[in-house]
TIZADO-336286 format. One record per residue (C-alpha): x negated, y, z negated; residue in one letter. Coordinates in steps of 0.25 Angstrom, whole numbers, plus 5000, padded with zeros to 4 digits. Example, Ala and Ser with C-alpha at 12.3 -4.5 7.8 and 13.67 -1.06 7.14 Angstrom:
! TIZADO-336286
{px:4951	py:4982	pz:4969	r:A}
{px:4945	py:4996	pz:4971	r:S}
//
This chain:
! TIZADO-336286
{px:5000	py:5000	pz:5000	r:M}
{px:4988	py:5009	pz:4997	r:I}
{px:4983	py:5007	pz:5011	r:K}
{px:4997	py:5010	pz:5017	r:K}
{px:4998	py:5023	pz:5009	r:E}
{px:4984	py:5027	pz:5013	r:Q}
{px:4987	py:5025	pz:5028	r:K}
{px:5000	py:5033	pz:5026	r:F}
{px:4992	py:5045	pz:5020	r:D}
{px:4982	py:5044	pz:5032	r:D}
{px:4993	py:5044	pz:5042	r:K}
{px:5000	py:5055	pz:5035	r:L}
{px:4987	py:5063	pz:5035	r:Q}
{px:4985	py:5060	pz:5050	r:N}
{px:4999	py:5065	pz:5053	r:H}
{px:4997	py:5078	pz:5045	r:I}
{px:4983	py:5080	pz:5052	r:D}
{px:4990	py:5078	pz:5066	r:T}
{px:5001	py:5088	pz:5063	r:V}
{px:4991	py:5098	pz:5058	r:K}
{px:4982	py:5096	pz:5070	r:Q}
{px:4994	py:5100	pz:5079	r:A}
{px:4996	py:5113	pz:5072	r:N}
{px:5009	py:5115	pz:5079	r:G}
{px:5003	py:5117	pz:5093	r:Q}
{px:5006	py:5103	pz:5100	r:P}
{px:5020	py:5105	pz:5097	r:L}
{px:5021	py:5118	pz:5106	r:N}
{px:5013	py:5110	pz:5117	r:D}
{px:5023	py:5105	pz:5127	r:K}
{px:5014	py:5093	pz:5131	r:R}
{px:5010	py:5088	pz:5117	r:N}
{px:5020	py:5093	pz:5108	r:G}
{px:5029	py:5080	pz:5109	r:Q}
{px:5017	py:5071	pz:5108	r:A}
{px:5013	py:5078	pz:5095	r:T}
{px:5026	py:5076	pz:5089	r:L}
{px:5027	py:5061	pz:5094	r:N}
{px:5013	py:5059	pz:5087	r:K}
{px:5018	py:5065	pz:5074	r:W}
{px:5031	py:5057	pz:5075	r:D}
{px:5022	py:5044	pz:5076	r:R}
{px:5014	py:5048	pz:5064	r:Q}
{px:5026	py:5051	pz:5056	r:N}
{px:5032	py:5037	pz:5060	r:E}
{px:5019	py:5031	pz:5056	r:S}
{px:5020	py:5038	pz:5042	r:L}
{px:5034	py:5033	pz:5040	r:R}
{px:5031	py:5019	pz:5044	r:N}
{px:5019	py:5019	pz:5034	r:L}
{px:5027	py:5025	pz:5023	r:K}
{px:5038	py:5014	pz:5025	r:D}
{px:5027	py:5003	pz:5024	r:S}
{px:5022	py:5009	pz:5011	r:I}
{px:5036	py:5009	pz:5005	r:Q}
{px:5038	py:4995	pz:5010	r:K}
{px:5025	py:4991	pz:5003	r:T}
{px:5029	py:4998	pz:4990	r:K}
{px:5043	py:4991	pz:4990	r:D}
{px:5036	py:4977	pz:4992	r:A}
{px:5027	py:4980	pz:4981	r:I}
{px:5039	py:4983	pz:4972	r:E}
{px:5046	py:4971	pz:4976	r:R}
{px:5034	py:4962	pz:4973	r:E}
{px:5033	py:4969	pz:4959	r:E}
{px:5047	py:4966	pz:4956	r:G}
{px:5045	py:4951	pz:4960	r:K}
{px:5033	py:4951	pz:4951	r:I}
{px:5041	py:4957	pz:4939	r:M}
{px:5053	py:4947	pz:4942	r:D}
{px:5043	py:4935	pz:4941	r:V}
{px:5037	py:4941	pz:4928	r:E}
{px:5051	py:4942	pz:4922	r:Q}
{px:5055	py:4928	pz:4926	r:T}
{px:5042	py:4922	pz:4921	r:N}
{px:5046	py:4926	pz:4907	r:K}
{px:5057	py:4916	pz:4907	r:V}
{px:5050	py:4905	pz:4915	r:I}
{px:5044	py:4894	pz:4906	r:P}
{px:5029	py:4894	pz:4904	r:A}
{px:5027	py:4880	pz:4910	r:E}
{px:5032	py:4886	pz:4924	r:I}
{px:5024	py:4898	pz:4923	r:L}
{px:5011	py:4890	pz:4919	r:E}
{px:5013	py:4882	pz:4932	r:L}
{px:5014	py:4895	pz:4940	r:V}
{px:5001	py:4900	pz:4934	r:E}
{px:4994	py:4887	pz:4938	r:K}
{px:5000	py:4888	pz:4952	r:G}
{px:5008	py:4875	pz:4951	r:E}
{px:5021	py:4883	pz:4953	r:L}
{px:5023	py:4896	pz:4961	r:N}
{px:5033	py:4906	pz:4956	r:Q}
{px:5043	py:4912	pz:4966	r:W}
{px:5043	py:4927	pz:4965	r:R}
{px:5057	py:4928	pz:4972	r:K}
{px:5063	py:4918	pz:4962	r:H}
{px:5053	py:4918	pz:4950	r:P}
{px:5060	py:4906	pz:4943	r:N}
{px:5057	py:4897	pz:4955	r:T}
{px:5043	py:4890	pz:4957	r:F}
{px:5037	py:4883	pz:4968	r:F}
{px:5027	py:4871	pz:4968	r:V}
{px:5015	py:4874	pz:4977	r:P}
{px:5015	py:4865	pz:4989	r:D}
{px:5029	py:4860	pz:4987	r:V}
{px:5039	py:4865	pz:4997	r:D}
{px:5053	py:4870	pz:4994	r:K}
{px:5055	py:4864	pz:4980	r:A}
{px:5055	py:4874	pz:4968	r:R}
{px:5055	py:4874	pz:4953	r:I}
{px:5065	py:4884	pz:4947	r:V}
{px:5066	py:4889	pz:4932	r:W}
{px:5080	py:4890	pz:4929	r:D}
{px:5080	py:4901	pz:4918	r:N}
{px:5095	py:4900	pz:4914	r:K}
{px:5094	py:4885	pz:4911	r:R}
{px:5079	py:4885	pz:4907	r:K}
{px:5076	py:4874	pz:4916	r:V}
{px:5066	py:4871	pz:4928	r:V}
{px:5073	py:4866	pz:4940	r:A}
{px:5069	py:4863	pz:4955	r:H}
{px:5074	py:4867	pz:4968	r:R}
{px:5073	py:4861	pz:4982	r:Y}
{px:5064	py:4849	pz:4977	r:A}
{px:5072	py:4840	pz:4986	r:H}
{px:5066	py:4847	pz:4998	r:L}
{px:5052	py:4842	pz:4995	r:I}
{px:5049	py:4831	pz:5005	r:T}
{px:5034	py:4829	pz:5003	r:E}
{px:5031	py:4819	pz:4991	r:Q}
{px:5018	py:4827	pz:4987	r:E}
{px:5026	py:4840	pz:4986	r:Q}
{px:5038	py:4832	pz:4978	r:R}
{px:5028	py:4826	pz:4969	r:T}
{px:5021	py:4839	pz:4966	r:K}
{px:5035	py:4846	pz:4964	r:F}
{px:5040	py:4835	pz:4955	r:V}
{px:5028	py:4835	pz:4946	r:R}
{px:5029	py:4850	pz:4943	r:L}
{px:5044	py:4850	pz:4942	r:Y}
{px:5045	py:4838	pz:4933	r:N}
{px:5034	py:4844	pz:4924	r:G}
{px:5041	py:4857	pz:4922	r:L}
{px:5055	py:4850	pz:4921	r:N}
{px:5050	py:4841	pz:4909	r:S}
{px:5044	py:4853	pz:4902	r:V}
{px:5055	py:4864	pz:4904	r:L}
{px:5068	py:4856	pz:4906	r:N}
{px:5064	py:4846	pz:4895	r:G}
{px:5064	py:4857	pz:4884	r:R}
//
């Protein structure tokens, strides 16, 4: 974002210098007056596009910060056993739905912490077709199930 703002400042200064350079004279010139105005319009359009790009970047940063805050809030109610597996890298937490976790190298299946019922559950496990993936998922899920649902 700093690079974009610097580029914006440079283009703005270039536009100001171009306008100062004209000193009003080319606008009175019958041959180059319109060409000068067209150049200024192109510079203005470039500045508008860059400003829009900067705003989009700022909005994206705000969204990401919101997602991070949501994950931090959700992690306050998720059991330590699950968070420990996330830290080890055995589970990946989904930022879009922070109570949903993926097992690396396992397609489709998810482990879900249901905070209302205080239980760990799974989704889409029936879609695992490879035996190696199924074994990895079952090992991880059954370990969590016995610890968290057996309380």
